[in-house]
N, C-alpha and C positions, 0 to 999 in steps of 0.2 A: 896698053890697056890704060884706062882712064882710072884715077881714084875715084870712087864713088861711096856715098853714104845715104842712108834713107831714114825717115824720123815720121813718127805719126803727127797729124796736124795740130793737135790739142792734146794736153795732158793734165788731167785734174786729179788731186789726190787729197784725202782727209774725211775725217769724220762727217757723215751727212752730205758727202758728196752726190749721192743717187739723187737728193733733190733737185740737181741741175739737169737731169735727163731729159724733162720735157722740153725746156729750153734749147738744149743742145738738136733735140730732134727737129723742131720747128727753124733752126738755124740753117739746116741741110736739106729740108724738104717738107712734106704736108702730111704725107701718109706714112706712118711709122708700123713696123712689125718688129716685136720682140721675140726672138729664138731664146728660149729659156730654159735652164737645167730643170729637173724636178725640184730641186731645193729651192732655185729663183722661181718656180710657179706656186710652190705650195707654202712657202713661208716668206721670202723675202720680199717679193711683190706685193702680198697681201698686208705685210707688216709696214709698207712704205708710206702707206697713204695716198700714193698717187693716184689719181682718176683717169685710168687708161681711155676711157671712152671720151672724156672731155678734152683729153689732148691728142686725138686721131691715133691712138696706139690700140693695135692689136695684139694678141699674145699666141704663141705656138710654143708646145712643149717640144724640146728637143728629145730625138728617140735614142741617144746614147753613143752612136759612133759616127765619127767622121769618115764617111764612105759613100761611094757613089748613089746607093740606095736612098740615103737620107738627101743628099743633093738634088738629086731628081724629085723627091717628094717637095723639098721645100721650095724649089722653082716654080713648081705648079702652084703653091699657096701664093706666093709673090706676084704672079701673074694674075691670078685668080682675084686677089684683094688690090691689085694696083699699087703696091708698095714702091714708094720712092726712098726710104731711109730704112735700113735694117740693122737693129740692135742685136748684137750677141751678148748673152748675160749668162754666165756659168763658168764652168771650168775650161780647161785647155781645148777638149775636143768639141765643145759648144763653140767655143770661139773660133776655133778654125773653120768650122762647118759654116758658121755666119759668114766670115771673111771669104771663103770660096764662092759661097751663093751670092753675095753682094757683088763679088768682081765678076761672075758670069751674066748677072742681072745689068752691070753697069750703073749700080746705085751706090752711094756712100754707106759706110759700116761704121757703127759706134759700138765700142767695146767696153763691156762692164763686167770685169773679172769678179767672181765672187770668193776665189781663193787667189792666195799667192804663190802658186804651185809650178807655174812656167813662165818663160819670157813671151810666149805667144801673143799677149794682148796688142804690143806695141808694133809686131813685125809685119811686113808684107808677104809674108810667106806661110804655108800651113800643110800639115802633115796628113796626106789621105791614108786610110787603113782600108783592110779588108773588112767584111760584115763581121768576120771572126776576130778582129782587133790585130792583125798581122800588118806591120808596115808594108805600104807598097811605093808610094813616092812622095817627093815634096811639090807641092803646087805653089807658083809664084803668082801673085796678085801684080795688076798695074800700078799701084800705090797703096801706101800703107792705110792703116784706119783713119778716118777723118777725125776722130777723136777718141780718147781712151780714159774712162771714168773710173777710178779707183777709191770706192768707200771703204776707209780703214775700219770702222764700225762693222761692215760687214765681214771683212776679212778675218778680224780678231775673234768672230764667233765661230768660225770654221775650225774643224779639228787641226791640231797643231801639225800633224803629219803632213798636210797640204804645204804649209809654209816652210819646215826643213825640206820636202822635196823640191820646193822652189829654190832653196839655197843650193840643192844640188845641181841643179840645171844652172843656175848662175855661177857656180864654182868653176865650171869649165870654160866660161867665157873668155877669160884672161889668157887662159893656156892655149885654146885654139885660135884665137886671134893672133897671139905671139906666133904660133907656128905659120900660118898664113903669111904674115907678115914676113916672117925668114925666109920662105919659099916663093914669095911674091905669087901666091896662089890667089885665085878669086876668091872675093868675099859672097855674101848672098845677095849682093846688089848687082852682081856680075861685072866687078872692077875690083882694084885693089884697094886695101883698106887705107883708111885717111887717118890723119892724127887725131882727129875727133874719136872715131872709133876705137883707136887703141887705147887712148885716155880714159874714155868712159869704161872699156872693158878692165883695164887696170884698177880704175875707181870702185868697180864692182867688187873685185876680188878683195881690196882693202876694206871697204865697206863690211864685207861678208866677215873677215876676221875679227874686225873692231868690234861688230854689233851683234853679230850672229847668235852667240851663246845668250845674251841679254834679250834678244828679241824674243827668242824661244820661250824664255822665263815669262815674259810679259804675254805671251800668247797662250800660255799653259793657265794663266790666272785670268784671260781674257780683260786685259786693261792695255788700254793704248798709251805707248811710251813713246819718248823720240827714237829710242833704238829701234822699236817695232816699225815706224813710220819709214825709218833709213833702210830697214832690211824690205820693207815692200817694195820701196823705190828701186833698191839693188835687184830684186827678184824681177821686176816688172819692167821697169824703164832701161835703168843702167844696161842690165843683161840683154834687153831686146834691142836696144841699139848697138851694143857692143858685140852680140853675134853676128847681127847682120850686116853691120858696116866694117867689122873686123874679120869674121869668117869662121867657119866649123872645120873640125879637123877629127882626129881619132875618137875623142870621147862620144860623140854622137854617132858616129859610125857603129862603134860597139855597141852603143844603145840599140841600133836599128837591128844589128846582129842579134842579141839578146830576144828581141821581140819573136824570132823564129821559134822559140822554144816556149811551149804554152805554159810552162810552170812559172814564167816571168809575168804574166800578164796581170796578176794579181797586183804587181808592184808599179808605182807612179814613175812618169818620163823621168824625173829629176833624181830618183833613187838609183834608176840604171844608168843613167848619164854619171851620177857620181862615181859609181863602179867602173864605168867605161873611162873615166878621167883617171883613175888610179892605175888601170891597166895601160892607158895611153901615156902614163908618165914612164912606166917601165920600157914601153915601146921605144921611146925617143931618148933614153937612157938621161933622165934628168938628174940633176944633182941629188944626193941623198938628203940634203938639209930640206930641200924643196919637198921632195916626197913625204918626209916625216911631217912637215908643215900641214899637208894637206891630209894625212891621215889623222893627225890631231883635231884637226878641225871636224873632220867627219865623225870621229868618236865624241867630241864635244856635243855636237847637235843631235846625233842620232843617225847619221848617214851610213847606208852599206859600205863595208870594206872587206868583205867576202863573199863569194858566189853564193855561199849558204843563205846570206841575207837577201839576195834576189831570187830565191827559191831554188836555188841549183845544187844544194847538198848533195853529195854523192854522185854529181853527174860525170859521166864518163867522158874519156877525152873525145871519142867518135862523135859525140853529141855536141860538145863544145867546139868541135871543128866545123859543124856547120854554123854555129855563130860567128866563127871567125871568117869563115867562107862568105856569109851574108855582109859581114862587114867590110870584107875586101872588094865587094862588087865594084866594076870598073867605075860606076857613076857616083861612088861613095866618096865623101870629103875625106875619109882617111888619108887618101893618096896626095892631100894637101901637106903631110908630115914630110920631112926630109928623107931622102933614100928611097929605096924599093921596099914597100910594105907588101908582106904575104900572109896568107892563112896561117901558116906554121908559125912565124913570128908573132902574130897576133893571139895565136892559142897559148904560146909560151908566156906572153905578156900578162894574159889573165891568169894563168896558174901562178905565176908569180906574184901578182898583186894579191890573189886569195892566200898565198902562203903567208905573205908579210901581214896581213889583215888578221889571219889565223893566230900566228905567233903573238901578235901585238894583245889580242884577246886573252892568252894565257899567260902573260906577265904580271 
């Protein structure tokens, strides 16, 4: 198996970066379509001062779920308007929908995240859900986005919870990449991890520990600081390259398992990944000092450390076993961990992570 890595074509980050969008669209095509979340449609684009018509840009509102029904609808719009560049603007699901739709249409995609809540913007894969929000599969594109445009002045105006959720998603990057490297498991590119991917994954973790709490404080005050810029980059670029070129393991599989229970649907991807990581560290028998470091970080920025914190207070073992069984499906990346992984082991790991988190809260 070859060593493989993938990257977005361009990455631009900073205050007022959105002003670069028309020029970027014209760089890749002539007729652009922006698939935008409700917030982007109603507030961000109207406030931007960008004349969409003058720049051959049309606007389509995202319907809220990255599912086949929405993709079929969007494909018809792309064909009817003869779109040759698609822009995905919004959160993770709007971004993923744009990536898949552009890949199916054979056109470049430009990603403009309005929140720093996941590492989806830079990656060449996307998560498909049912119309009801249950995880179904991972969809791999032929290439990564042509460009990623991150306006920190937009990110800082979003609810702080999104930034924190992004830190939860990014938090798992190093640990999962490390597991894949140790077991020589395939990364999201279909190859072995590269030194680049591994080192960016580690830099992602180190950046979170160093700047995470300060970035959250800056976001709470809606001020752009170097710490905030560093965390936006960690959540978006470092985690995006790190997970894709490093690989995924137990944390994301346990996240996928958690989506089987409706009570978790109100919680963000990164929040569930963070708890998945804590359970995953129990599963792999990580050193106690490492486990404590991750708990301390989660507590400092406000990430879930218990089952109750992802909506599963009082959830019985039988229902938690459903989570574990979904996490251990044959196609899941939890099998990139060393040894034989079974639903019973995952169930016990979740219960152990929850017990530790609960005890720490009571101290």
